Structures are given as structure tokens and as C-alpha cells.
N, C-alpha and C positions, 0 to 999 in steps of 0.2 A: 251458226258459228258462235262459239263462246270464247271470250278472251280469257286465256289461261295465264296465270302467273306461274309459279313453280308448282310442280306436282302434276297429278293426273286429274282428268276431268271428273272421274268418279269421286275423288277426295273432295274436290270443290263443290260438287253438287250435293254431297252428303253434309257439307258444312253450312252452305248458304240456305237462307229461307226464301230468297227471291233470286232467280236465275235470269240473267240478261242475255238474250240471243241477238246477234247482229246478222243482217241479211237472211232473215228467217222466211221460209215458205210454209204457209199454212194451207193444209188441204182439208176440205170439207168431207166428212165421212159419208154424207148422204148423196151428194151428186158429183164429188170429185173435183169441184172447182178449186182453183188455187189462188192465193193472194200472197204477194211478197211484201215484206215490211223491212225497213232499214234497221229498226230496233224494237225489241219486244221483251217486256218483263213479265215473267210467269212465276207464280208461287210454286215452290218445289212440290208441294203436295198435289198440285193439279197435273203434274207431268205423269205420263204413263211409261213411255219408252223414249230413250234418247240415243240417236245414232252416234257412234264414236268413230272419228276419223283422225288420222295423224298419230302423234306419239302416244305410246301406251305406258308411260312411266319409265322409271329408272331400271334398266335391265339388271343392274347389280342387286336390286331389292326383290327380284322375282324369286319365288319359291316353287319347289316341286309340288304339283297338285294332281289330283285325280279328277277325271271328268265324270259328271253325272248327267247323262242325256235325259232331257225333260221336255214336257209339253206344259206350257203356262197359258192360262187365260188371264189377260190383262185388259180390263175394260172390254172394248169391242174387238180386241186383237187376240189372235191365237199365235203363240210363238213356240218354235221348236229350236232346241240348241243344247248347249252344254253349260251347266253350272260347274264351278270348280271349288275344290275343298282340299285341305291338307290330308295326307294319307291317314292321320290319326283321328280325323273328324268323322262324325256320323254322316251317312248319305243325306244329301240335300241340306247339309248344314248351312249353306249360304242363305237359305230362306229363314233361318232362325237367328241370324246375327244381328248386331246392333246397327249396321249400316242400312240406310233406307233404299239405296240404289245398289243393285248387284249386277256384275257383268255376266252376260250370256254370250258365249262365243259360238261361231258357226251357226248364227241365228237365221231363221226363216220366219218372216212375219206375214201372216195372212190377215188381211183387213176384213174378210168376210164379204167383200163386194163383188166377188167373181173375177177379180183381176189376178194376174200372175203374182204369186207370193214374192215378197221382197227379201233378198238375201244380203246379209251383212256379216262381216268378220266378227264385229263386236257391237253389242248394244247394251245400254244400261237400263235395267228394269226396276221400276218403283215397286218395292215389296208390298207397300201398303195398298197397291192397286191390283195385286194378284188375287183373283177370286177362285182359282183352281190350279192345282199342280199335280202332275202325274209323271212318275218315272217311266221312261220309254223302253228300257230293257233292264236286265238284271244289273244291279248296281254293285260294283266290286267292293268287297269288304274284306278285312283280315279275318281269316277263319278262326272260330273259337272252339273248334272240335266238331265231332269226335275225332280224336287223333288215332292214327294206326298204332298198333302195339309196337313198343320199342324192341329192338333185337336183344336177345339175352345171350349171355355167354353159355356155350355148350360145355358142361363139365367133362364130357367124354372126349371132347376134341383136343384136350391136352393142354 
């Protein structure tokens, strides 16, 4: 849990150098053991993926977006989900933006340990930790042509 002031978690994580988590559970990647701590400070650059729960910002500020289904390799994790971009932006534009953490919706996270993948509505992914990305299907773009011929007026049709 992260104490939020105003705004979204993604905005705060992108602004802070150190993120403080409360009631955090740490899971070891090698043997799965878990440790719960009351308070934990982590430098933002060390984070790979953050689960988002609760509010997702001001609905009045939301904009229409297109989904880009992707596969991301983030450290030891393989994630599948959708990145979002404005209709005018290039495919996978979220990976080239200025923000360090980008939202991935309809996310499935595979830890590579043979367990069932973890599914979450939204996670934040640290762009600096992405080592591979791949579009999972044809990404919708506005067509640039070739255009079908335009109808012409038939001079004999009167």
C-alpha cells in the first residue's frame, strides 16, 4: 500500500525518487518465501512492476485511447497486456514517452517459476526495466493508403 495524496499512483511514482510502501509483502523469486514488513522504502529505479488497486484517477481527465496488446520482458517477469495511446500516436508510443512507469491493463504476469500466472486489471511497469517488447497482434493504425479511386462524374449520365 502506498499513501496517496491527490492524483494517481502512476503520477506519484513517476515524480518520487523513493517510494514508501506500507504493509508490504516481499516474495523471494527463488523459493517463494514471503516476508511482510510494516514500512519499506524503495528507490523508484529498483522497482519492476507495481500492482494498482483502488482509484484510477479523475474520470473527467480520461481520454479516448487505443489498446496495443503486447508482451513485455521486465527483469525475471514476462507480462502480457495492453498499453494505451492516443489515436494520433504511433503504436507502442507509451514505451517512448517521458514517464518512467506506464500502465499495462488486462495484465498477466508470469514469474517463470511454474506457478499459475498472476492476473491484474492494471499494473505499472518500469520502462527502464523492460528488456524486450513485442506486439502480440496487428496494431491498429490510421491508414495512409493506397486509397481506392474516387468516383467520377459520368458526363453521359446528364
